[in-house]
N, C-alpha and C positions, 0 to 999 in steps of 0.2 A: 924244290921248286916245282916239280911235277906234281906233287901232292897239293901245293897251294893252288895250282891251276885247276886241278880236280876239284877242289873244295869251292873255288869261286864259281866254277861253272855249275855245281850243285846248288850252291845258294841262288844264283841267277836263275835257274830252271825252276826252283821252288817258287820264287817270286813271280814268275809267270803265270802260276796257277793261284795267285791269291785271289780270294773271293770277295767281291765287293758285297757289303752287309747292309748299307743303309743308302737311301737316296739323299743326295745333298739337299737340305731344306732351303737352300739359297736358289735352287733351280727347280724344286718340286712344285707341282701345281698346287694351289690351294683348296681346302676343302669347299664344298659347295657354299657353306656359310660364310667363307672367306675369312675366317679368323686365325688360322694357322696352316703352315704347309702341310699337305697330306701325309698322314701317318706320323706327324711330330706333334707333341704336347707340351702345354706349359703347366706346370705345377706350381702354384704359390697362393697367398692369400688373395681374396678377390680385389681388394684395393691395389695390389701390385700389378694385376693384369694390365692396367693401362700403361705400365712401364715396359711393355714388350711392343715394340713398334717395328715395322718393316717399311723399307724405302725401295720403292720399285725402280729398277734400273733398266727396264725394257727387256723384250726378248725372253720373258719368264725368268729374269734374273733379278735378285734383290739382296739387300743386306738386312740383317736381324739385329736389332739393338735391345739389349737387356740392360736395365738401368734401375735396379731396385732401390727403393728409398728406405724401407724399415724392415723388410723381410727378404729372404733369398728367394731367387727364381731358378727353378729347375727346369731345364728345356730337354726333353728326351724323345727318342724314337720309340714308337709303339711295337716295332717288330721284335719278336723274341727270337734271339739267336742262340741255338743249342750250343752249350759250352760245358766244360768241365775244368777242374783244378789242372793247371799246366798248359792249358790252351794259351796261345798269345794272340792278342789283338792290337792292330795298329789304328790310332785315332788322329786324324790329321784335321786341324782347325787353322783357318786363315782368320786373323783377328787383330783389331787394335782398340786401345782404350786404357782404363785405369781400374785399379781396385782388385779385390779378391775374386779370382776366376779360375776354375779348375775343369778338367777334362777327365772323363771316366765312364763307369757303367753302374747299372743297378743289377743286382744279383737276385735271382728267384731260385727257390728250392722246389720241392716236390708240390705238385697241385697248384703252382703259381703263387705260392706264399712268398711275400718279399723276404728276403734274406738279409741283405745288407746294401750299402752303397760303397764305392771305392772311387776316389778322385785323386789326380795329381794336379797340383796347382802349376799355373803358367804365370810368368812376369809380362804383363801387357806394357805396351809403350804407345805413344801417339802415332807411330809409324806401324802400318800393317806388317805383321810377321806370319810365317807359317810355323805352327807348333805341331810337332809330331811326338806323340807318346806311344811307345810300345809297352803294352801292359800284360803281365802274366795273370790269368785268371786264377782267382783263390777261392777257398772255401771260406765260411765264416770262422770266427775265433773258437767257436764252440764245437767246430767240426761238421756243421750242417752243410751238406753239399750244395755247390752250385750246379744248376742244370740248365739255366737260361739266363742271358743277360740283355739288357737293353742299353744302348749308347746314350750317354748323358753328358750336358755340361751344366755347370752351376755358377751363378754370379751371387755374390754375398751382398748385403745392403751396403749402399754406397758406391758400388762399382758402376761403371759405365761402358759396356762392351759393345763393339760392333763386329759381328761375324760375316764374313763374306764367302765361306765355304766350310763344310764340315762333312767328313767322310770317314769311313771306317773300313777296314779289310782284315781278313784272317787268312793265313796260309792253310791250304787244304792238306 
């Protein structure tokens, strides 16, 4: 019993030092040009860009809708987070909708070269849910080391996703 209490105290103290990694795009200010939240980017074919919309809820709060028709939409944070194989990241997304939607990260190796992408799918419903994914950072299948990651979500063609919060943390 005593060991269990010590273990729980240790886990609790570690989570007190969790490092916030990205600013929630649903509360971030928009870039001066006004097309995306600060430090968040949309990667897709030009024709799909109109299928990323924002609903203003006031007080710098919004929802983000990803509704790709023919191609996928990748929505990612520009902050490079130093990481290595074995690090653990927790990504939390509040969302509702339908279709193929996944939460994960983009991996970069030495000198900023794109390494690979890793995503875990979530099962959306019409009712908003909180999806929390705890993901262990990996190296690519060929052994190329992960040095930096960027938080990302991806909606596949035919999905209709409304995000109301997106955060990530990593224990120090």
